[in-house]
C-alpha positions in Angstrom: 69.2 138.5 303.4 72.5 139.3 303.3 74.7 139.7 306.1 75.4 143.4 306.4 78.8 142.6 307.4 80.6 140.5 305.0 82.6 140.8 302.0 85.5 141.1 300.5 86.3 144.8 299.3 86.1 145.8 295.4 88.5 148.0 293.6 86.6 151.5 293.2 86.6 150.9 289.4 83.9 148.2 290.1 82.1 150.5 291.9 80.6 153.4 290.8 79.4 154.4 294.0 83.0 154.2 295.5 84.7 155.8 292.5 81.8 158.5 293.1 82.9 158.8 296.5 86.9 158.5 296.0 86.3 161.2 293.6 85.1 163.5 296.7 87.9 162.5 298.7 90.3 164.6 296.0 90.6 168.1 296.7 88.7 169.5 293.7 85.6 167.2 295.3 87.1 168.9 298.8 86.8 172.7 297.7 83.7 171.6 296.0 82.1 170.6 298.8 83.2 173.4 300.4 81.0 175.5 298.5 77.9 173.8 298.3 77.8 173.8 302.2 75.8 176.8 302.0 73.4 175.6 298.9 69.9 175.8 298.8 68.6 172.5 297.4 65.4 174.4 295.8 68.2 175.8 293.4 70.2 172.4 293.2 69.2 172.4 288.5 70.8 176.3 288.7 73.6 175.4 291.0 74.8 172.0 289.2 74.3 174.1 285.5 76.9 176.6 287.2 79.3 173.7 288.5 79.3 171.5 285.6 80.6 174.0 283.5 83.9 173.8 285.4 83.9 170.6 287.0 83.2 167.2 285.8 79.7 166.2 285.4 79.7 162.6 287.4 81.7 165.8 290.1 79.0 167.6 290.5 76.4 165.5 290.9 78.3 163.2 293.8 79.4 166.9 295.6 75.4 167.6 294.9 74.2 164.5 296.6 76.8 164.1 299.6 75.5 168.6 300.8 72.2 166.8 300.8 73.6 164.2 302.9 75.2 166.2 305.0 72.3 168.7 305.8 70.1 165.8 306.8 72.8 164.4 309.2 73.0 167.9 310.7 69.9 167.1 313.1 71.6 164.0 314.3 75.4 165.1 314.5 75.1 169.0 314.5 76.3 171.3 312.0 79.9 171.4 313.0 80.7 167.5 312.6 78.1 167.1 309.7 79.4 169.7 307.2 83.1 167.5 307.9 82.0 164.4 307.7 80.8 161.8 304.6 77.7 160.1 304.3 75.5 157.5 302.3 72.1 157.6 302.1 71.3 154.8 304.7 74.6 156.1 306.9 72.4 159.0 307.5 68.8 157.2 307.9 70.4 155.1 310.5 72.9 156.5 312.4 73.2 156.8 315.8 72.4 160.3 317.1 75.6 162.1 318.8 73.9 163.0 322.2 72.9 159.0 322.4 75.9 158.0 321.5 77.9 159.7 323.7 75.8 158.9 326.9 76.4 155.2 325.3 80.3 156.0 325.7 80.1 158.4 328.7 78.5 154.3 330.2 81.6 152.5 328.9 84.3 155.3 329.8 83.1 155.8 333.5 83.8 151.3 334.2 86.8 152.1 333.0 86.8 150.7 328.7 89.6 152.0 327.3 88.8 149.8 324.1 85.6 148.3 321.7 85.6 146.1 319.4 81.7 148.4 317.5 80.2 145.4 314.8 78.7 146.6 312.9 79.6 150.2 312.8 77.7 151.8 309.3 79.3 155.2 308.8 80.7 155.5 312.3 79.0 157.4 314.9 79.1 155.2 317.7 83.0 155.0 316.9 83.4 158.9 317.2 81.7 159.0 320.4 83.7 156.6 322.0 86.8 158.0 320.1 86.4 161.0 321.6 85.8 159.8 325.3 89.0 158.3 325.2 88.6 154.6 324.3 90.4 153.1 321.4 87.8 151.3 319.0 87.9 149.0 316.1 85.4 148.8 314.0 83.8 147.1 311.6 81.2 147.2 308.3 80.8 144.4 306.0 80.1 147.5 303.4 83.6 148.6 300.8 81.5 151.6 301.1 80.4 152.2 304.4 84.1 151.1 305.5 85.6 153.8 303.4 83.5 156.4 304.7 83.4 155.6 308.0 87.2 155.8 307.4 87.1 159.2 306.2 85.3 160.1 309.0 87.9 159.4 311.6 89.9 161.0 309.4 88.3 164.3 308.9 87.6 164.7 312.6 92.0 164.0 314.1 90.4 160.9 315.3 92.1 158.1 312.9 94.7 157.7 315.8 91.8 155.5 318.1 90.3 154.4 315.3 90.7 151.5 313.0 87.8 150.8 310.4 88.0 147.2 309.0 85.6 145.9 305.7 85.0 142.6 307.0 82.2 139.7 308.4 81.9 140.9 312.2 81.2 137.2 313.0 85.0 136.6 312.2 85.7 138.9 314.8 88.4 138.1 317.2 86.8 140.3 320.5 88.8 138.5 323.1 91.3 141.8 323.0 88.5 144.1 323.5 87.4 145.5 327.0 84.1 145.7 325.7 81.5 144.9 322.6 78.7 147.3 320.7 76.9 145.3 318.4 74.9 147.7 316.2 72.6 145.1 313.8 70.9 146.5 310.7 67.0 146.9 311.2 66.5 147.4 307.8 65.7 145.7 304.6 64.4 146.2 301.4 61.3 146.2 302.4 62.1 149.1 305.2 61.9 147.8 308.8 62.6 145.0 310.6 61.0 144.3 313.5 62.1 140.8 313.8 65.2 140.2 316.4 65.9 137.5 314.7 65.4 138.5 311.0 68.5 141.0 312.2 71.1 141.1 310.1 73.3 139.3 312.1 70.7 138.5 313.7 69.7 138.8 317.9 70.5 135.8 319.0 74.1 136.4 317.8 74.8 139.7 319.2 73.3 138.0 321.8 75.7 135.7 321.9 78.5 137.9 321.1 77.7 140.0 324.2 78.1 137.4 326.9 81.3 136.2 325.8 82.6 139.7 326.4 83.5 140.9 329.6 81.0 144.1 329.2 78.9 144.4 326.0 75.8 146.6 324.5 73.5 145.5 322.0 71.9 148.8 320.2 67.9 147.6 319.4 64.6 148.6 318.1 62.7 150.6 321.0 59.6 148.8 320.2 61.4 145.0 320.9 58.9 142.7 322.7 60.1 142.9 326.3 60.2 138.6 326.3 62.5 138.6 324.3 65.4 140.5 326.2 66.8 137.3 328.2 67.4 138.1 331.8 70.9 138.8 331.2 71.0 142.2 330.1 70.0 145.7 331.3 67.0 147.0 329.3 67.8 151.0 328.5 65.8 153.4 326.7 66.6 156.6 325.8 64.8 159.1 324.9 66.1 162.7 323.3 63.8 165.5 324.2 61.4 163.9 324.1 61.3 161.2 321.5 62.0 157.8 322.1 65.1 157.0 319.9 66.2 153.7 320.5 66.8 151.1 322.9 70.1 149.2 324.2 70.8 145.8 326.8 73.8 146.2 328.5 75.5 142.8 329.6 78.5 142.1 331.6 80.0 143.8 334.8 78.9 147.2 336.3 75.1 146.8 335.0 71.9 145.3 336.6 71.0 141.7 335.0 67.1 142.0 334.1 66.5 145.9 335.6 64.4 148.4 333.3 66.2 151.4 332.9 64.7 155.1 330.8 67.2 157.9 330.4 66.0 160.7 329.1 67.7 163.5 327.4 69.6 166.3 327.0 69.6 166.2 331.3 70.5 163.1 331.6 67.8 162.4 334.0 66.9 157.9 334.7 64.3 156.1 336.3 65.6 152.1 336.5 63.9 149.3 338.3 65.5 145.8 339.4 62.5 144.3 337.6 59.3 144.5 336.2 57.0 146.2 338.9 53.1 145.4 339.7 50.4 146.8 337.6 49.3 149.6 339.2 45.7 151.0 340.9 43.4 152.1 337.9 40.9 155.1 339.3 39.1 158.5 339.1 40.4 161.7 336.6 42.2 163.7 340.0 42.5 167.3 339.3 46.2 166.3 337.8 46.6 164.5 334.8 50.6 163.2 334.0 51.6 162.3 330.3 54.8 160.3 331.6 57.8 160.6 328.8 58.2 157.5 326.7 61.2 155.7 327.5 59.0 155.9 330.6 56.4 153.9 328.8 59.0 152.1 326.7 61.0 150.5 330.0 57.1 149.5 331.4 58.1 152.2 334.2 54.5 154.2 334.5 53.6 152.0 337.5 56.9 153.9 339.2 55.5 157.2 338.4 52.0 156.0 339.8 54.1 154.9 343.3 56.1 158.5 343.2 53.0 160.4 342.3 50.0 158.8 344.7 48.4 158.6 341.9 46.1 155.9 339.9 45.7 155.3 335.9 43.0 157.1 334.4 42.0 153.3 332.1 44.4 149.8 333.1 45.8 150.1 329.5 46.4 153.6 329.0 49.4 155.5 329.9 48.0 159.1 331.7 48.4 158.8 335.6 45.8 161.3 337.4 46.7 162.6 341.3 44.5 164.7 343.3 47.7 166.8 344.4 50.0 168.2 342.2 53.4 166.2 341.4 56.8 167.4 339.1 59.8 165.0 337.8 61.6 165.4 334.9 59.5 161.8 333.7 56.2 163.2 333.0 54.6 166.9 331.7 52.1 167.7 334.3 48.8 169.3 332.8 45.7 170.7 335.7 42.3 169.1 334.6 39.5 171.5 333.9 36.7 169.7 332.2 36.3 165.7 331.6 33.0 165.4 329.0 32.4 161.8 327.3 33.5 162.1 323.7 31.8 164.4 321.7 32.3 167.0 319.8 29.4 169.6 319.5 30.3 169.8 323.6 33.5 170.5 322.4 33.2 173.3 320.1 30.9 175.1 321.9 32.9 174.4 325.4 35.6 176.2 323.0 34.0 178.5 321.6 32.8 179.7 325.3 36.3 179.8 326.4 37.4 182.2 323.5 40.0 179.1 323.0 42.1 179.8 319.3 44.8 177.5 320.4 44.3 173.8 321.0 46.9 171.2 321.7 45.7 168.4 321.1 47.0 164.9 322.6 46.1 161.0 322.2 46.4 158.3 324.1 43.4 155.0 322.8 41.8 157.5 320.4 41.5 156.7 316.5 40.5 160.7 316.2 43.4 162.5 314.1 44.8 166.1 315.5 44.4 168.0 313.3 41.1 166.0 311.8 39.5 167.7 315.1 41.1 171.3 315.2 39.7 171.8 311.6 36.6 170.9 312.9 36.5 173.3 316.1 37.1 176.3 313.6 38.8 178.0 316.4 39.1 182.0 317.5 40.2 183.6 320.6 43.1 184.4 323.0 43.4 181.6 325.2 44.7 177.5 324.5 44.2 174.7 326.5 44.8 171.7 325.8 42.4 168.2 325.3 43.4 164.8 326.0 41.1 162.3 323.8 41.8 159.1 325.7 39.3 156.4 327.4 39.1 156.8 331.5 37.4 153.1 332.8 37.0 152.0 329.3 34.7 155.2 327.8 35.7 156.9 325.3 36.0 160.9 326.9 37.8 164.1 327.0 39.6 165.9 329.2 40.5 170.1 329.6 43.2 171.2 330.8 46.6 173.3 331.1 49.9 172.9 330.7 51.1 172.7 334.7 53.7 175.9 335.3 
């Protein structure tokens, strides 16, 4: 596999993508992008036809493509930044969302970090957050177009004084002058996501070695990384945003806790941590209350901590549902009061929902092959009431738990 961060920039005339990007940064290109800010993609053909009467066809195509990317990027960067920034298709897909990048930058800034070598910077999402935290950044990427986009973003957001962008091989960068190193290896290839950390580009082993040479470092990795692939020198943090797990970070150096596991929930910033892997929690019967831990808690293997805090137990040794006999409130779980427990049986569930006049059914599952949409379709729901059904296993047996959210 080609490394993502090693190349000598080609002249824009030799690269159609770079030539198109350069055209977007002309006054004509910028005016065209501004006019397309709120355009409806459904009307793109008519829009393109109209704009080509007064603008070169190649520029119109480039502007429409960039407008689509900006609209996609709003979910990660917010409308104000997204419509000033520039993107590539891979850049939108792989960039860190702003909330996560800000959290990471704040951890660095809180430890007094004033300069960071951002290796594999992509379109500059993390560099922007670091610069806004008052940290000077060397942003490095191998791909010439990506480096140009990162430089354009620093300028567009008024951060060029804090962000130096360099098109180079990250393995050839001297990081000694910097307080910290941040590495975001490419985890996608021509066939999609890469699950083997040693197939990252650059490999996780290289990134780890680079991190251990720095006073402090952070490595962005996929949240599904096996725990056994994490070395004892790292503090491992899993981050969720709005309940969705977004990424994992390995932290190295002064101020971090080697061997610790951490789950951080955004936007609240609530953080749950344990100094080492916890012992297996107890398993027991379903109580009156059921708790669904946040995905970051599950990925960090901190469900046992929740069990201990609520004085509860697991419903099954392989399922991350926690139950207790007393109510428990925590930012790390969603709580439910359980009213019914049934062996898995579609007819019995349908009869119960009809009897309770349930018209709104929320389906959650762990350890079940049943698809929620299929189950809702088969229930033929009518009525004013709402319930939640959990399709899971209890002591190894397929089970349906019915209840409603606490509070």
